[in-house]
All heavy atoms as a GROMACS GRO file, in nm:
protein
  560
    1MET      N    1 -13.187   5.393 -10.919
    1MET     CA    2 -13.253   5.276 -10.867
    1MET      C    3 -13.159   5.155 -10.885
    1MET      O    4 -13.088   5.146 -10.983
    1MET     CB    5 -13.383   5.254 -10.942
    1MET     CG    6 -13.466   5.141 -10.889
    1MET     SD    7 -13.534   5.169 -10.728
    1MET     CE    8 -13.690   5.239 -10.769
    2MET      N    9 -13.163   5.066 -10.788
    2MET     CA   10 -13.082   4.945 -10.794
    2MET      C   11 -13.173   4.825 -10.771
    2MET      O   12 -13.253   4.824 -10.678
    2MET     CB   13 -12.973   4.950 -10.686
    2MET     CG   14 -12.881   4.830 -10.685
    2MET     SD   15 -12.731   4.851 -10.584
    2MET     CE   16 -12.795   4.873 -10.420
    3ALA      N   17 -13.160   4.724 -10.857
    3ALA     CA   18 -13.235   4.599 -10.843
    3ALA      C   19 -13.137   4.489 -10.802
    3ALA      O   20 -13.035   4.470 -10.868
    3ALA     CB   21 -13.305   4.562 -10.973
    4VAL      N   22 -13.170   4.419 -10.694
    4VAL     CA   23 -13.080   4.319 -10.638
    4VAL      C   24 -13.146   4.182 -10.640
    4VAL      O   25 -13.258   4.167 -10.590
    4VAL     CB   26 -13.041   4.355 -10.492
    4VAL    CG1   27 -12.946   4.251 -10.436
    4VAL    CG2   28 -12.981   4.493 -10.484
    5TYR      N   29 -13.075   4.085 -10.695
    5TYR     CA   30 -13.120   3.946 -10.697
    5TYR      C   31 -13.024   3.863 -10.612
    5TYR      O   32 -12.904   3.873 -10.628
    5TYR     CB   33 -13.122   3.894 -10.840
    5TYR     CG   34 -13.150   3.746 -10.851
    5TYR    CD1   35 -13.278   3.696 -10.837
    5TYR    CD2   36 -13.047   3.656 -10.875
    5TYR    CE1   37 -13.305   3.561 -10.846
    5TYR    CE2   38 -13.072   3.520 -10.885
    5TYR     CZ   39 -13.201   3.473 -10.870
    5TYR     OH   40 -13.227   3.338 -10.879
    6GLY      N   41 -13.078   3.787 -10.520
    6GLY     CA   42 -12.994   3.701 -10.438
    6GLY      C   43 -12.953   3.763 -10.306
    6GLY      O   44 -12.885   3.701 -10.226
    7GLY      N   45 -12.993   3.885 -10.283
    7GLY     CA   46 -12.963   3.955 -10.158
    7GLY      C   47 -13.063   4.068 -10.144
    7GLY      O   48 -13.148   4.087 -10.230
    8CYS      N   49 -13.052   4.143 -10.038
    8CYS     CA   50 -13.145   4.254 -10.020
    8CYS      C   51 -13.076   4.364  -9.940
    8CYS      O   52 -12.978   4.340  -9.869
    8CYS     CB   53 -13.272   4.208  -9.950
    8CYS     SG   54 -13.406   4.326  -9.971
    9LEU      N   55 -13.129   4.483  -9.955
    9LEU     CA   56 -13.079   4.601  -9.886
    9LEU      C   57 -13.199   4.692  -9.866
    9LEU      O   58 -13.263   4.731  -9.964
    9LEU     CB   59 -12.971   4.669  -9.970
    9LEU     CG   60 -12.916   4.803  -9.923
    9LEU    CD1   61 -12.851   4.790  -9.786
    9LEU    CD2   62 -12.814   4.854 -10.023
   10GLU      N   63 -13.230   4.723  -9.742
   10GLU     CA   64 -13.344   4.809  -9.713
   10GLU      C   65 -13.307   4.954  -9.741
   10GLU      O   66 -13.228   5.015  -9.670
   10GLU     CB   67 -13.385   4.794  -9.566
   10GLU     CG   68 -13.438   4.657  -9.532
   10GLU     CD   69 -13.566   4.622  -9.605
   10GLU    OE1   70 -13.653   4.709  -9.622
   10GLU    OE2   71 -13.578   4.506  -9.648
   11HIS      N   72 -13.364   5.007  -9.849
   11HIS     CA   73 -13.342   5.147  -9.887
   11HIS      C   74 -13.449   5.182  -9.991
   11HIS      O   75 -13.484   5.097 -10.073
   11HIS     CB   76 -13.202   5.166  -9.945
   11HIS     CG   77 -13.166   5.308  -9.967
   11HIS    ND1   78 -13.197   5.376 -10.082
   11HIS    CD2   79 -13.104   5.398  -9.886
   11HIS    CE1   80 -13.154   5.500 -10.074
   11HIS    NE2   81 -13.097   5.516  -9.955
   12PRO      N   82 -13.498   5.305  -9.989
   12PRO     CA   83 -13.604   5.343 -10.085
   12PRO      C   84 -13.565   5.332 -10.232
   12PRO      O   85 -13.651   5.316 -10.318
   12PRO     CB   86 -13.637   5.487 -10.049
   12PRO     CG   87 -13.569   5.517  -9.921
   12PRO     CD   88 -13.468   5.411  -9.896
   13GLU      N   89 -13.435   5.337 -10.262
   13GLU     CA   90 -13.389   5.331 -10.400
   13GLU      C   91 -13.346   5.190 -10.442
   13GLU      O   92 -13.286   5.173 -10.548
   13GLU     CB   93 -13.273   5.428 -10.422
   13GLU     CG   94 -13.312   5.573 -10.405
   13GLU     CD   95 -13.411   5.620 -10.512
   13GLU    OE1   96 -13.394   5.584 -10.629
   13GLU    OE2   97 -13.504   5.693 -10.476
   14VAL      N   98 -13.375   5.090 -10.359
   14VAL     CA   99 -13.335   4.953 -10.387
   14VAL      C  100 -13.458   4.864 -10.396
   14VAL      O  101 -13.545   4.867 -10.310
   14VAL     CB  102 -13.240   4.898 -10.277
   14VAL    CG1  103 -13.204   4.753 -10.304
   14VAL    CG2  104 -13.115   4.985 -10.268
   15VAL      N  105 -13.462   4.785 -10.504
   15VAL     CA  106 -13.568   4.686 -10.522
   15VAL      C  107 -13.504   4.549 -10.508
   15VAL      O  108 -13.407   4.518 -10.578
   15VAL     CB  109 -13.633   4.698 -10.662
   15VAL    CG1  110 -13.737   4.591 -10.683
   15VAL    CG2  111 -13.692   4.836 -10.681
   16CYS      N  112 -13.557   4.467 -10.418
   16CYS     CA  113 -13.506   4.332 -10.399
   16CYS      C  114 -13.597   4.237 -10.477
   16CYS      O  115 -13.718   4.233 -10.450
   16CYS     CB  116 -13.506   4.296 -10.250
   16CYS     SG  117 -13.406   4.411 -10.153
   17VAL      N  118 -13.540   4.168 -10.573
   17VAL     CA  119 -13.620   4.080 -10.659
   17VAL      C  120 -13.594   3.934 -10.623
   17VAL      O  121 -13.487   3.899 -10.575
   17VAL     CB  122 -13.594   4.107 -10.808
   17VAL    CG1  123 -13.629   4.250 -10.845
   17VAL    CG2  124 -13.450   4.077 -10.846
   18LYS      N  125 -13.694   3.851 -10.646
   18LYS     CA  126 -13.685   3.711 -10.604
   18LYS      C  127 -13.670   3.613 -10.719
   18LYS      O  128 -13.654   3.495 -10.697
   18LYS     CB  129 -13.808   3.675 -10.522
   18LYS     CG  130 -13.820   3.758 -10.396
   18LYS     CD  131 -13.914   3.697 -10.299
   18LYS     CE  132 -13.934   3.780 -10.176
   18LYS     NZ  133 -13.817   3.800 -10.095
   19SER      N  134 -13.674   3.664 -10.842
   19SER     CA  135 -13.662   3.573 -10.956
   19SER      C  136 -13.580   3.638 -11.067
   19SER      O  137 -13.569   3.761 -11.075
   19SER     CB  138 -13.799   3.534 -11.010
   19SER     OG  139 -13.860   3.645 -11.074
   20ARG      N  140 -13.526   3.553 -11.151
   20ARG     CA  141 -13.451   3.599 -11.268
   20ARG      C  142 -13.540   3.685 -11.357
   20ARG      O  143 -13.500   3.788 -11.407
   20ARG     CB  144 -13.399   3.477 -11.342
   20ARG     CG  145 -13.318   3.506 -11.465
   20ARG     CD  146 -13.279   3.374 -11.532
   20ARG     NE  147 -13.183   3.394 -11.636
   20ARG     CZ  148 -13.212   3.438 -11.759
   20ARG    NH1  149 -13.335   3.464 -11.791
   20ARG    NH2  150 -13.116   3.454 -11.848
   21GLU      N  151 -13.664   3.642 -11.374
   21GLU     CA  152 -13.759   3.714 -11.459
   21GLU      C  153 -13.787   3.854 -11.404
   21GLU      O  154 -13.795   3.950 -11.480
   21GLU     CB  155 -13.890   3.635 -11.474
   21GLU     CG  156 -13.876   3.507 -11.554
   21GLU     CD  157 -13.803   3.395 -11.478
   21GLU    OE1  158 -13.804   3.393 -11.353
   21GLU    OE2  159 -13.742   3.310 -11.546
   22GLU      N  160 -13.802   3.862 -11.273
   22GLU     CA  161 -13.826   3.992 -11.212
   22GLU      C  162 -13.705   4.083 -11.229
   22GLU      O  163 -13.718   4.202 -11.256
   22GLU     CB  164 -13.860   3.974 -11.064
   22GLU     CG  165 -13.912   4.098 -10.997
   22GLU     CD  166 -13.951   4.078 -10.853
   22GLU    OE1  167 -13.942   3.964 -10.801
   22GLU    OE2  168 -13.990   4.178 -10.790
   23LEU      N  169 -13.585   4.026 -11.217
   23LEU     CA  170 -13.464   4.104 -11.239
   23LEU      C  171 -13.459   4.154 -11.384
   23LEU      O  172 -13.427   4.271 -11.409
   23LEU     CB  173 -13.340   4.022 -11.208
   23LEU     CG  174 -13.206   4.093 -11.222
   23LEU    CD1  175 -13.194   4.210 -11.125
   23LEU    CD2  176 -13.090   3.996 -11.201
   24LEU      N  177 -13.494   4.068 -11.476
   24LEU     CA  178 -13.494   4.107 -11.618
   24LEU      C  179 -13.588   4.224 -11.645
   24LEU      O  180 -13.562   4.305 -11.734
   24LEU     CB  181 -13.532   3.988 -11.706
   24LEU     CG  182 -13.426   3.879 -11.720
   24LEU    CD1  183 -13.482   3.758 -11.792
   24LEU    CD2  184 -13.304   3.932 -11.792
   25SER      N  185 -13.694   4.236 -11.568
   25SER     CA  186 -13.788   4.346 -11.589
   25SER      C  187 -13.726   4.481 -11.553
   25SER      O  188 -13.780   4.586 -11.590
   25SER     CB  189 -13.916   4.324 -11.508
   25SER     OG  190 -13.894   4.348 -11.370
   26HIS      N  191 -13.611   4.480 -11.488
   26HIS     CA  192 -13.544   4.604 -11.449
   26HIS      C  193 -13.428   4.641 -11.542
   26HIS      O  194 -13.366   4.746 -11.523
   26HIS     CB  195 -13.493   4.593 -11.305
   26HIS     CG  196 -13.603   4.593 -11.205
   26HIS    ND1  197 -13.660   4.707 -11.157
   26HIS    CD2  198 -13.670   4.489 -11.147
   26HIS    CE1  199 -13.756   4.676 -11.072
   26HIS    NE2  200 -13.764   4.544 -11.065
   27VAL      N  201 -13.400   4.558 -11.641
   27VAL     CA  202 -13.292   4.587 -11.736
   27VAL      C  203 -13.322   4.720 -11.805
   27VAL      O  204 -13.433   4.743 -11.852
   27VAL     CB  205 -13.276   4.474 -11.840
   27VAL    CG1  206 -13.181   4.516 -11.952
   27VAL    CG2  207 -13.227   4.347 -11.772
   28GLY      N  208 -13.224   4.808 -11.807
   28GLY     CA  209 -13.239   4.938 -11.872
   28GLY      C  210 -13.305   5.043 -11.783
   28GLY      O  211 -13.312   5.159 -11.819
   29ARG      N  212 -13.354   5.002 -11.666
   29ARG     CA  213 -13.420   5.096 -11.575
   29ARG      C  214 -13.349   5.108 -11.441
   29ARG      O  215 -13.373   5.202 -11.367
   29ARG     CB  216 -13.566   5.054 -11.549
   29ARG     CG  217 -13.650   5.050 -11.673
   29ARG     CD  218 -13.796   5.019 -11.645
   29ARG     NE  219 -13.813   4.897 -11.567
   29ARG     CZ  220 -13.889   4.889 -11.457
   29ARG    NH1  221 -13.953   4.994 -11.412
   29ARG    NH2  222 -13.901   4.775 -11.392
   30SER      N  223 -13.264   5.012 -11.409
   30SER     CA  224 -13.197   5.008 -11.278
   30SER      C  225 -13.055   4.956 -11.293
   30SER      O  226 -13.024   4.887 -11.391
   30SER     CB  227 -13.273   4.912 -11.183
   30SER     OG  228 -13.406   4.952 -11.165
   31PHE      N  229 -12.974   4.985 -11.193
   31PHE     CA  230 -12.842   4.924 -11.182
   31PHE      C  231 -12.866   4.784 -11.130
   31PHE      O  232 -12.928   4.766 -11.024
   31PHE     CB  233 -12.756   5.006 -11.085
   31PHE     CG  234 -12.619   4.949 -11.066
   31PHE    CD1  235 -12.522   4.966 -11.163
   31PHE    CD2  236 -12.586   4.880 -10.951
   31PHE    CE1  237 -12.394   4.916 -11.145
   31PHE    CE2  238 -12.459   4.828 -10.932
   31PHE     CZ  239 -12.363   4.846 -11.030
   32LEU      N  240 -12.821   4.683 -11.202
   32LEU     CA  241 -12.848   4.544 -11.165
   32LEU      C  242 -12.735   4.486 -11.082
   32LEU      O  243 -12.618   4.501 -11.116
   32LEU     CB  244 -12.868   4.458 -11.290
   32LEU     CG  245 -12.975   4.502 -11.389
   32LEU    CD1  246 -12.979   4.405 -11.506
   32LEU    CD2  247 -13.110   4.514 -11.323
   33VAL      N  248 -12.774   4.415 -10.976
   33VAL     CA  249 -12.678   4.348 -10.888
   33VAL      C  250 -12.724   4.204 -10.871
   33VAL      O  251 -12.842   4.179 -10.844
   33VAL     CB  252 -12.671   4.417 -10.750
   33VAL    CG1  253 -12.581   4.337 -10.656
   33VAL    CG2  254 -12.622   4.559 -10.763
   34VAL      N  255 -12.631   4.112 -10.886
   34VAL     CA  256 -12.660   3.970 -10.862
   34VAL      C  257 -12.567   3.922 -10.752
   34VAL      O  258 -12.446   3.941 -10.759
   34VAL     CB  259 -12.639   3.887 -10.991
   34VAL    CG1  260 -12.657   3.740 -10.963
   34VAL    CG2  261 -12.734   3.934 -11.101
   35VAL      N  262 -12.626   3.858 -10.653
   35VAL     CA  263 -12.549   3.804 -10.541
   35VAL      C  264 -12.548   3.652 -10.554
   35VAL      O  265 -12.652   3.589 -10.557
   35VAL     CB  266 -12.609   3.846 -10.405
   35VAL    CG1  267 -12.529   3.786 -10.291
   35VAL    CG2  268 -12.616   3.998 -10.395
   36GLY      N  269 -12.428   3.596 -10.567
   36GLY     CA  270 -12.411   3.452 -10.563
   36GLY      C  271 -12.425   3.374 -10.692
   36GLY      O  272 -12.402   3.255 -10.694
   37ASP      N  273 -12.459   3.439 -10.803
   37ASP     CA  274 -12.475   3.368 -10.931
   37ASP      C  275 -12.395   3.442 -11.039
   37ASP      O  276 -12.447   3.525 -11.112
   37ASP     CB  277 -12.623   3.360 -10.970
   37ASP     CG  278 -12.650   3.273 -11.092
   37ASP    OD1  279 -12.556   3.249 -11.172
   37ASP    OD2  280 -12.765   3.232 -11.110
   38GLU      N  281 -12.267   3.408 -11.044
   38GLU     CA  282 -12.176   3.480 -11.134
   38GLU      C  283 -12.214   3.464 -11.281
   38GLU      O  284 -12.202   3.557 -11.360
   38GLU     CB  285 -12.033   3.434 -11.111
   38GLU     CG  286 -11.930   3.521 -11.178
   38GLU     CD  287 -11.789   3.489 -11.136
   38GLU    OE1  288 -11.767   3.396 -11.055
   38GLU    OE2  289 -11.699   3.558 -11.186
   39ALA      N  290 -12.262   3.346 -11.318
   39ALA     CA  291 -12.302   3.323 -11.458
   39ALA      C  292 -12.417   3.416 -11.498
   39ALA      O  293 -12.415   3.475 -11.607
   39ALA     CB  294 -12.341   3.177 -11.479
   40LEU      N  295 -12.514   3.432 -11.411
   40LEU     CA  296 -12.626   3.522 -11.440
   40LEU      C  297 -12.578   3.666 -11.448
   40LEU      O  298 -12.618   3.741 -11.538
   40LEU     CB  299 -12.735   3.508 -11.333
   40LEU     CG  300 -12.855   3.601 -11.348
   40LEU    CD1  301 -12.927   3.578 -11.481
   40LEU    CD2  302 -12.951   3.583 -11.231
   41ALA      N  303 -12.491   3.705 -11.358
   41ALA     CA  304 -12.438   3.842 -11.361
   41ALA      C  305 -12.366   3.869 -11.492
   41ALA      O  306 -12.386   3.974 -11.554
   41ALA     CB  307 -12.343   3.864 -11.243
   42ARG      N  308 -12.285   3.773 -11.536
   42ARG     CA  309 -12.216   3.789 -11.665
   42ARG      C  310 -12.314   3.800 -11.780
   42ARG      O  311 -12.299   3.883 -11.869
   42ARG     CB  312 -12.121   3.672 -11.689
   42ARG     CG  313 -11.981   3.704 -11.650
   42ARG     CD  314 -11.883   3.603 -11.706
   42ARG     NE  315 -11.810   3.549 -11.594
   42ARG     CZ  316 -11.806   3.422 -11.560
   42ARG    NH1  317 -11.867   3.331 -11.630
   42ARG    NH2  318 -11.736   3.384 -11.455
   43GLU      N  319 -12.413   3.712 -11.780
   43GLU     CA  320 -12.513   3.711 -11.888
   43GLU      C  321 -12.585   3.845 -11.900
   43GLU      O  322 -12.612   3.893 -12.011
   43GLU     CB  323 -12.615   3.601 -11.859
   43GLU     CG  324 -12.729   3.593 -11.958
   43GLU     CD  325 -12.834   3.491 -11.918
   43GLU    OE1  326 -12.801   3.394 -11.845
   43GLU    OE2  327 -12.949   3.508 -11.960
   44LEU      N  328 -12.615   3.908 -11.786
   44LEU     CA  329 -12.691   4.033 -11.786
   44LEU      C  330 -12.602   4.158 -11.784
   44LEU      O  331 -12.652   4.269 -11.796
   44LEU     CB  332 -12.784   4.038 -11.666
   44LEU     CG  333 -12.889   3.929 -11.658
   44LEU    CD1  334 -12.970   3.944 -11.530
   44LEU    CD2  335 -12.980   3.932 -11.780
   45GLY      N  336 -12.472   4.138 -11.768
   45GLY     CA  337 -12.383   4.254 -11.755
   45GLY      C  338 -12.407   4.325 -11.623
   45GLY      O  339 -12.390   4.447 -11.614
   46ALA      N  340 -12.446   4.250 -11.522
   46ALA     CA  341 -12.477   4.305 -11.390
   46ALA      C  342 -12.354   4.300 -11.300
   46ALA      O  343 -12.261   4.224 -11.323
   46ALA     CB  344 -12.591   4.225 -11.326
   47ALA      N  345 -12.358   4.379 -11.195
   47ALA     CA  346 -12.254   4.371 -11.093
   47ALA      C  347 -12.271   4.238 -11.020
   47ALA      O  348 -12.383   4.194 -10.997
   47ALA     CB  349 -12.267   4.487 -10.996
   48PHE      N  350 -12.159   4.178 -10.983
   48PHE     CA  351 -12.164   4.051 -10.911
   48PHE      C  352 -12.098   4.065 -10.775
   48PHE      O  353 -11.992   4.126 -10.763
   48PHE     CB  354 -12.092   3.942 -10.990
   48PHE     CG  355 -12.073   3.814 -10.912
   48PHE    CD1  356 -12.181   3.731 -10.887
   48PHE    CD2  357 -11.950   3.782 -10.858
   48PHE    CE1  358 -12.165   3.615 -10.811
   48PHE    CE2  359 -11.933   3.667 -10.782
   48PHE     CZ  360 -12.041   3.583 -10.758
   49PHE      N  361 -12.161   4.009 -10.674
   49PHE     CA  362 -12.106   4.001 -10.539
   49PHE      C  363 -12.118   3.858 -10.490
   49PHE      O  364 -12.221   3.794 -10.512
   49PHE     CB  365 -12.186   4.088 -10.440
   49PHE     CG  366 -12.170   4.235 -10.457
   49PHE    CD1  367 -12.247   4.306 -10.548
   49PHE    CD2  368 -12.081   4.306 -10.378
   49PHE    CE1  369 -12.236   4.443 -10.562
   49PHE    CE2  370 -12.069   4.444 -10.391
   49PHE     CZ  371 -12.146   4.512 -10.482
   50THR      N  372 -12.014   3.809 -10.423
   50THR     CA  373 -12.031   3.685 -10.348
   50THR      C  374 -12.118   3.721 -10.228
   50THR      O  375 -12.137   3.839 -10.196
   50THR     CB  376 -11.896   3.628 -10.298
   50THR    OG1  377 -11.840   3.722 -10.205
   50THR    CG2  378 -11.800   3.602 -10.414
   51GLU      N  379 -12.168   3.620 -10.157
   51GLU     CA  380 -12.250   3.649 -10.040
   51GLU      C  381 -12.172   3.725  -9.934
   51GLU      O  382 -12.224   3.818  -9.872
   51GLU     CB  383 -12.310   3.521  -9.984
   51GLU     CG  384 -12.416   3.463 -10.077
   51GLU     CD  385 -12.480   3.338 -10.024
   51GLU    OE1  386 -12.476   3.314  -9.902
   51GLU    OE2  387 -12.536   3.263 -10.106
   52GLU      N  388 -12.046   3.689  -9.916
   52GLU     CA  389 -11.962   3.760  -9.819
   52GLU      C  390 -11.939   3.905  -9.861
   52GLU      O  391 -11.949   3.998  -9.780
   52GLU     CB  392 -11.828   3.688  -9.803
   52GLU     CG  393 -11.738   3.754  -9.701
   52GLU     CD  394 -11.604   3.683  -9.685
   52GLU    OE1  395 -11.594   3.564  -9.721
   52GLU    OE2  396 -11.511   3.747  -9.636
   53GLU      N  397 -11.908   3.927  -9.989
   53GLU     CA  398 -11.889   4.063 -10.039
   53GLU      C  399 -12.016   4.145 -10.022
   53GLU      O  400 -12.010   4.264  -9.989
   53GLU     CB  401 -11.848   4.060 -10.186
   53GLU     CG  402 -11.710   4.007 -10.211
   53GLU     CD  403 -11.683   3.980 -10.357
   53GLU    OE1  404 -11.778   3.954 -10.436
   53GLU    OE2  405 -11.564   3.983 -10.394
   54TRP      N  406 -12.131   4.083 -10.047
   54TRP     CA  407 -12.258   4.155 -10.034
   54TRP      C  408 -12.281   4.197  -9.889
   54TRP      O  409 -12.321   4.310  -9.863
   54TRP     CB  410 -12.374   4.070 -10.086
   54TRP     CG  411 -12.504   4.144 -10.076
   54TRP    CD1  412 -12.609   4.116  -9.994
   54TRP    CD2  413 -12.542   4.261 -10.150
   54TRP    NE1  414 -12.709   4.207 -10.012
   54TRP    CE2  415 -12.671   4.297 -10.107
   54TRP    CE3  416 -12.480   4.338 -10.247
   54TRP    CZ2  417 -12.739   4.408 -10.158
   54TRP    CZ3  418 -12.548   4.448 -10.299
   54TRP    CH2  419 -12.675   4.481 -10.255
   55ARG      N  420 -12.254   4.108  -9.794
   55ARG     CA  421 -12.270   4.143  -9.652
   55ARG      C  422 -12.181   4.262  -9.617
   55ARG      O  423 -12.223   4.354  -9.546
   55ARG     CB  424 -12.237   4.024  -9.563
   55ARG     CG  425 -12.347   3.920  -9.558
   55ARG     CD  426 -12.324   3.816  -9.450
   55ARG     NE  427 -12.200   3.739  -9.468
   55ARG     CZ  428 -12.190   3.630  -9.542
   55ARG    NH1  429 -12.296   3.581  -9.604
   55ARG    NH2  430 -12.074   3.567  -9.554
   56GLU      N  431 -12.058   4.261  -9.666
   56GLU     CA  432 -11.966   4.372  -9.641
   56GLU      C  433 -12.017   4.501  -9.704
   56GLU      O  434 -12.010   4.609  -9.643
   56GLU     CB  435 -11.827   4.340  -9.694
   56GLU     CG  436 -11.755   4.232  -9.616
   56GLU     CD  437 -11.623   4.192  -9.678
   56GLU    OE1  438 -11.569   4.267  -9.763
   56GLU    OE2  439 -11.572   4.084  -9.644
   57PHE      N  440 -12.070   4.492  -9.827
   57PHE     CA  441 -12.122   4.610  -9.894
   57PHE      C  442 -12.242   4.667  -9.818
   57PHE      O  443 -12.253   4.788  -9.800
   57PHE     CB  444 -12.163   4.577 -10.038
   57PHE     CG  445 -12.231   4.693 -10.106
   57PHE    CD1  446 -12.157   4.798 -10.156
   57PHE    CD2  447 -12.369   4.697 -10.117
   57PHE    CE1  448 -12.220   4.906 -10.216
   57PHE    CE2  449 -12.433   4.804 -10.176
   57PHE     CZ  450 -12.357   4.910 -10.226
   58VAL      N  451 -12.333   4.580  -9.775
   58VAL     CA  452 -12.451   4.626  -9.701
   58VAL      C  453 -12.409   4.698  -9.574
   58VAL      O  454 -12.461   4.805  -9.542
   58VAL     CB  455 -12.546   4.507  -9.670
   58VAL    CG1  456 -12.654   4.548  -9.570
   58VAL    CG2  457 -12.609   4.456  -9.799
   59LYS      N  458 -12.313   4.642  -9.503
   59LYS     CA  459 -12.264   4.706  -9.381
   59LYS      C  460 -12.205   4.843  -9.412
   59LYS      O  461 -12.237   4.942  -9.346
   59LYS     CB  462 -12.159   4.617  -9.314
   59LYS     CG  463 -12.106   4.672  -9.186
   59LYS     CD  464 -12.003   4.579  -9.125
   59LYS     CE  465 -11.943   4.643  -9.001
   59LYS     NZ  466 -11.836   4.563  -8.943
   60PHE      N  467 -12.120   4.851  -9.514
   60PHE     CA  468 -12.060   4.978  -9.555
   60PHE      C  469 -12.168   5.078  -9.594
   60PHE      O  470 -12.165   5.194  -9.553
   60PHE     CB  471 -11.964   4.954  -9.673
   60PHE     CG  472 -11.918   5.080  -9.738
   60PHE    CD1  473 -11.816   5.155  -9.683
   60PHE    CD2  474 -11.978   5.125  -9.854
   60PHE    CE1  475 -11.774   5.273  -9.744
   60PHE    CE2  476 -11.937   5.242  -9.916
   60PHE     CZ  477 -11.835   5.316  -9.860
   61PHE      N  478 -12.266   5.034  -9.673
   61PHE     CA  479 -12.373   5.123  -9.721
   61PHE      C  480 -12.453   5.177  -9.603
   61PHE      O  481 -12.481   5.297  -9.596
   61PHE     CB  482 -12.463   5.045  -9.817
   61PHE     CG  483 -12.570   5.129  -9.880
   61PHE    CD1  484 -12.544   5.199  -9.997
   61PHE    CD2  485 -12.697   5.137  -9.824
   61PHE    CE1  486 -12.642   5.276 -10.057
   61PHE    CE2  487 -12.795   5.214  -9.883
   61PHE     CZ  488 -12.767   5.284  -9.999
   62GLN      N  489 -12.492   5.090  -9.512
   62GLN     CA  490 -12.571   5.132  -9.396
   62GLN      C  491 -12.494   5.231  -9.309
   62GLN      O  492 -12.551   5.329  -9.261
   62GLN     CB  493 -12.616   5.011  -9.316
   62GLN     CG  494 -12.721   4.930  -9.390
   62GLN     CD  495 -12.753   4.798  -9.324
   62GLN    OE1  496 -12.672   4.743  -9.250
   62GLN    NE2  497 -12.871   4.746  -9.353
   63GLU      N  498 -12.365   5.207  -9.291
   63GLU     CA  499 -12.283   5.300  -9.213
   63GLU      C  500 -12.274   5.435  -9.283
   63GLU      O  501 -12.279   5.540  -9.218
   63GLU     CB  502 -12.144   5.242  -9.190
   63GLU     CG  503 -12.143   5.126  -9.094
   63GLU     CD  504 -12.009   5.056  -9.085
   63GLU    OE1  505 -11.915   5.089  -9.163
   63GLU    OE2  506 -11.997   4.964  -9.001
   64ALA      N  507 -12.261   5.436  -9.415
   64ALA     CA  508 -12.253   5.561  -9.490
   64ALA      C  509 -12.384   5.638  -9.481
   64ALA      O  510 -12.384   5.761  -9.466
   64ALA     CB  511 -12.219   5.532  -9.636
   65VAL      N  512 -12.496   5.568  -9.487
   65VAL     CA  513 -12.627   5.633  -9.474
   65VAL      C  514 -12.639   5.696  -9.335
   65VAL      O  515 -12.683   5.810  -9.322
   65VAL     CB  516 -12.742   5.534  -9.501
   65VAL    CG1  517 -12.875   5.591  -9.459
   65VAL    CG2  518 -12.744   5.495  -9.649
   66GLU      N  519 -12.599   5.623  -9.232
   66GLU     CA  520 -12.606   5.676  -9.096
   66GLU      C  521 -12.518   5.800  -9.080
   66GLU      O  522 -12.560   5.897  -9.018
   66GLU     CB  523 -12.567   5.568  -8.994
   66GLU     CG  524 -12.670   5.460  -8.976
   66GLU     CD  525 -12.805   5.513  -8.934
   66GLU    OE1  526 -12.811   5.600  -8.843
   66GLU    OE2  527 -12.906   5.470  -8.993
   67ARG      N  528 -12.397   5.797  -9.137
   67ARG     CA  529 -12.308   5.912  -9.127
   67ARG      C  530 -12.369   6.034  -9.198
   67ARG      O  531 -12.355   6.146  -9.152
   67ARG     CB  532 -12.171   5.881  -9.187
   67ARG     CG  533 -12.082   5.801  -9.096
   67ARG     CD  534 -11.938   5.797  -9.146
   67ARG     NE  535 -11.925   5.749  -9.282
   67ARG     CZ  536 -11.912   5.621  -9.317
   67ARG    NH1  537 -11.910   5.528  -9.224
   67ARG    NH2  538 -11.900   5.586  -9.443
   68SER      N  539 -12.435   6.011  -9.311
   68SER     CA  540 -12.493   6.122  -9.386
   68SER      C  541 -12.611   6.186  -9.312
   68SER      O  542 -12.644   6.302  -9.334
   68SER     CB  543 -12.536   6.078  -9.525
   68SER     OG  544 -12.651   5.998  -9.519
   69ARG      N  545 -12.672   6.111  -9.225
   69ARG     CA  546 -12.787   6.162  -9.147
   69ARG      C  547 -12.741   6.240  -9.023
   69ARG      O  548 -12.818   6.314  -8.966
   69ARG     CB  549 -12.877   6.048  -9.103
   69ARG     CG  550 -12.951   5.986  -9.218
   69ARG     CD  551 -13.041   5.876  -9.170
   69ARG     NE  552 -13.110   5.815  -9.284
   69ARG     CZ  553 -13.164   5.696  -9.282
   69ARG    NH1  554 -13.159   5.623  -9.172
   69ARG    NH2  555 -13.224   5.649  -9.388
   70ALA      N  556 -12.617   6.219  -8.984
   70ALA     CA  557 -12.566   6.283  -8.860
   70ALA      C  558 -12.532   6.429  -8.882
   70ALA      O  559 -12.513   6.480  -8.983
   70ALA     CB  560 -12.444   6.207  -8.811
   0.00000   0.00000   0.00000
């Protein structure tokens, strides 16, 4: 499971959270991703993406999912 704050990705294994508190509720249960807030990512030991990096990752992820379905 992956919890994402600051961005979103439509996938059954991804939870898109809208607050820091909601993200904290996933500590120890999910892979944490923070988009756009490097200080928060450092504080939580989460993966950090800039908004541009996140858009590139989402595109890559969606293409990989499509290829796996073919």
